[in-house]
N, C-alpha and C positions, 0 to 999 in steps of 0.2 A: 047306958054303958054299951050295950050291944050296938047301938046305933053309931056311936062314936068310933068304935073298933072297926066297924064295917067301912066308914068313911076313910079311915087311915089306910086300910088295906087297898081301897080303890086308888088312893093318891099314890101309894108305893108301886102299885101295878102300872100306873100310867107313867111314872118316872122310869121304871125299868124298860118299858116299851120304847120310850124316846131315846134312851141310852143305847139300846140295841140297834135302833134305826140308824144313829150317828156312826156307829162303828162300821156298819155295813156300807154306809155312803163313803167312808174313808177307804174301805177296801176296794170299792168299785173305781176310784180315781187314782190310778197309779202315778207316781212321780216319773218325770222323763229319765230314761236310762243314759248313763254316760260311760264312756270307755275308761277303765281304771287301770292303774299300774300297781301291782302288788309287790311289795318289797319282801323277799323271803326272810323268815325269822332266823336270827342267829342268837348266840348266847348273849350278845351285847344288847340286842334289841328285842329279846324275847318277851319282855314285859311291856315294851313300848307298843302303843296302838298302831295299827297298820295305817299308812298315809296314802290317801288316794288323790292322784292329781289328774286334772283334765289335760289332754294332749294339746300342745300348741298348734294351731292351724296355720300353715304356711300358704299365703296367697301368691300365685304365680303372676308376675307382672305381664301386662298386656303387651305383646309384640307389635311395635309400630312399624308399618311398612314404609320404607323411604320413597319420597316422591320421585318420580322418573325425571332425570335430568335432560334437558333439551340437547340434542346432538349438535356440537359446534361445527360451523362451516368453515371453509377456507377461501380467502380471495385469491384469485389466480389472474395475473396479468398476461395478456396475449397480444402480440404485435405481429401482423402479418408480414410487413416488410421491414426487416431489420437494418438494412443498408440503403441509403439513398446516394446514387451516383449521379453527379451533376455533368460528368462528361468533360469535355474541353471547355475551359472557362478563361476569362481575362483576369489579369492581375488587379488585386486591390478593388474588387467589385463585390456588390451585394447580391446574393441569390437567396430565394426563399423556397422552402419545401414544408411537407407536413408528414407526421407519423401518426397513423390511426391505431388505436388500441382498444381493447375490450376487457372487461372483467368477466372471465370465463368461469369463475368460481361460484360458490353459493353463500358467500358472506361479503360484507361491505369492503370494497378496496379503498384504501386511503393512501394518497400519494403526499409524501412529505415535501419533495422538491424535485426539480430537474437540474441535474449537475452537468456542467460542460468542462472540457479539458482546457479550454482557453477562452480569452476575452473576445475572440473573433466570432463566437457563436452566441446568439440571444434567443431564448426560448419563450414561448407564451402558452399558458395553460388556464383555461377558463375556470375550472374548479378542481378540487382535490379529493372529493369523495364521490364514489361510484357505486351504485347498487349492482347486485349479481345481473349479469347480462347487459349492463349499460356500457356504452361506448364513449370514447373521448378522442381528442385530437391534440398533439403537441405541435405547435407552430414554430418553425425554426427559421432564423435569418442568419446566413453564413457570409462572412466577408473572407474573400480569397487571399492567399499570401501575394507578396509582390515578386517573389522569385518564381522562375519557371520550374516545372516538374510536377510530379504527382504528389498529392497530400491527402491525408486521412485524419479526421478529427472525430472524437467520440462524445456521445451524450449518455447520461445515466438517468433512468427513472427510479427514484428511491421511494419504495412503498412498503406496505405491511404484508406483501406476498412473501412468505418465510422462504420459499424456494428461490425467489428471484427478488431479494431485497434491493439489489442494485442492477436493474435490468439494463443491459448495454445496446446502444444504437450507434450507427456510424455514418459520417458523411465522407464521400470521397469526390475527388475532383483532379483534373489535370490542368495545371495553369500553363497556358500557351502564350508567349509573348509575340506580338506582331513586329517587334523590333529586335534585331539580333547583333551581337558583337563578334568581331573576328580580329584576333584569336580569342577563344573562350577562356584561356588561361595563359599566363606568362611565366617563363623561366628566366630569371635574371642572373647576372654575374657581378661579382664586386670587382672584377679586374678589367672588364670590357668598358669601353667608352659608353657613357650614358647607360650603364648596366646592361648593354646589349638589348634594350627594349625595342620592340617593333612598333610601327604605326598601328593605330587601332582604328578599325572601320565600324562605324554604327550605321545600319541600314535597315529600311522599312521593308517587311516581308509582304505587305499587302499594297505597296505603292502609295500609301497615304503619307504626305509631307508631315514633318514634325520639327520641332526645335529642341535644342539641348539647354536644359534649365541649370544644371549644375554638374560638376566633375570633382569628386572627392576621393581620398585614398586614406589608408591606415597611416596615422601619425603624419599625414601630408607628405608621405614619401614620394609620390607621384603626382605631377600636375600637368595640365594641358590648357592651351588657349582655345577659345571659341566665342562666337557671336550669338548671344541669347536671342537676338531679334531675327536671326536668319532661320528660315524653314527650308527643309530639303527632304529628299527621300534617302540621302546617303551623306555621311560626314566621314572624313578621314582626319584623325587627331594625331598630332605629333607630341607624345608625352615626354616630360623631362623627369629625371630621376635624381633625388638628392642621395649621393652615395653614403655620406656620413649617417643620415637618418635610416637608410637601407640597411647598414651594418647593425643597427640596434633593432630593427624591425625586418627580420629576414623573410616573414611570411605576412600576408595580409590581403586586402581586397580593394579594388576600385569600383566605385559606385557612380553610374552615370544616370541622372534623372532627365527624362524627356517628356514632351507634351503629348505624345501619342496615346490615345484613350485606351489602347489595349497593350501598353508597355510603359508603366510609369517609371520603372527603375531597372537598369541592366547591371549585373554584378560580374566582375572579372577578377578571378583570383591570381595572385602572384606569389612565387616562392623563389628563394635564393639559396645557393650553397654557401655555408659559412667559410671563412678563411681556414679554419682548423676544426677538426672534430676527432672524437675517440672512436675507435673501431669496436670496442667493447665497453659501453657506458655502464653496464650493470653486471656485477658479479654475484652469483648465487652459489651458496655453500650448503650442502646437505650433510646431515649427521656430523655437525660440528663437534670437534673435541679440543678443549683448551690446551691440552698437552701436545697437540699435533698442529703446528702452523701449516698453512696452505699457501702455495705460491701460484700467482697468476700473472700473465703478460698482458699489458695494456698498451695499445698502439695509438700514438697521437700522430695524425697525418695532415698534410696540407691538401686542400682541394684545388690549388692553384699553382702546384709545383714550387712552392716557396720553401726556404729553409725553415725547419721547425725550431724555435728557440723558446725553451721553457725557463721561466724565471724562478718559480718555486712550486713545491708540492707539499700540501698539508692535509692532515687527517683530523676530522672533527672530534672523534672519540679515541683516537690513538690506537685503534685496532688494526689500522692498515699502515704499512711501512714500506718505503721505497728501498729495494736492495741495489738496483743499478738502473742505468739509462744507456741505451745503445742507439745512437743516431745513425740514420741512413741518408738516402738522397733527399727525400721530402717527408720523412717521418722519424719518429723517435720511439723505440720499444722500451716501455717502463716495466721493470720486474717488481711486482708488488707481493709482499708477504702479509697474509691476514692471520692474525692470532685471535681465535674466538675468546671472549672473556669467560670467567667462571660462571657457570649457570646459577642463577639466583631466583628468588620469588618475583623480583621485579622483571628479570629477563624472561623467565619461564622457558618457552621453547624457541624464542625468536630474539635475534639481535640484529642491529643495523649499524652501518657507518657510512661516511661520505668523504671522498677525497677530492680536493679542489686543486686543479692544475691551472696555475696562472701563467700566461704567455707573456713574452716581452713587449708584444704590441698592445697589451692591455686586455686581450680576451681571456675569458675564464671558462675552463672546461670542468665538468663534474662527472666523477665515477662513484656510482652507488654500490654498496655491498649489503647483502641480505643473507642471513645464516640461520639455520634450523638445527637444533639439538635433537638427538635421537630420543624417541619415546622410551620412557622408563618401564621396565617390566613390573608386575605386581609384587615380586619378591624384593625387588630393590626399593620399592616404596615402603 
């Protein structure tokens, strides 16, 4: 019995030693500490256990640095010579010139097209894209006018240069004819024989013989005879005038075509006084008031000391009315009353009318009237 009791004591002692050792191990390895939030006790939660929460961890987003953008350049078109002056040139001739340009910017220059103001100018451009610092050339073919005198034509380089999207160039020349006409213009009369026209001399200025190819005029009012096979340094033409046609074409031109290489066509202007005319063909009324008619005098006169005979006078809109006619030696004074119409949305600030004066010989004279109403103040609006 003593032996059994002794063994039991030894076993119990060993178990106690192992249990003590385990507790010490548990005390040596503490649990990780956490931040806690303690809710204060109130009467409502006095019996409730305290709730411990781990705080939320907010992660800050990483800031991404933007990539640096490349600096944009600008194309700049630069032309050293903006105007090409051909000087004195012949009529209806072709002349060539060039305009040199450069892309003075730091980006690609793109030319859309070369624009000219008339069909007499033809341009050539090898390519349309130019790198920074690269140069180019615009080739131009210019056909001169047939008429004598100074002339200016323009060209435009259209590109992506924002400051000069339509770069302007100019062509200048003085057309000089080697054949001249005397007189250079004609003043004709409806009452004189053959309209009082004078002989026309066509002469070479450089002594070179030429022939006349054609002689034409407005509505064929003036004609002249000549030999197309004959060459000379000077021709004297005896023109004929059709008075009936001249009455309907009081102003016009004579065109003489010659074979001289430096004068293909000579122009001579003519003008004629009409039989009758109005001294004041336009009436202007400021601050028109419909309640206040306005009176104006219109004088119909003869340019050839004839008696003025009016057949009828009419107004297209009935704003103009004839009050009286006072005949004199070679004129008639017509007293006209203008009554402005009531202002409306259609009329706004402006109204017009036209009076037609029909003469007994069939001529018609026109008198135009224009009127403006006063501006309305802000209160009246």
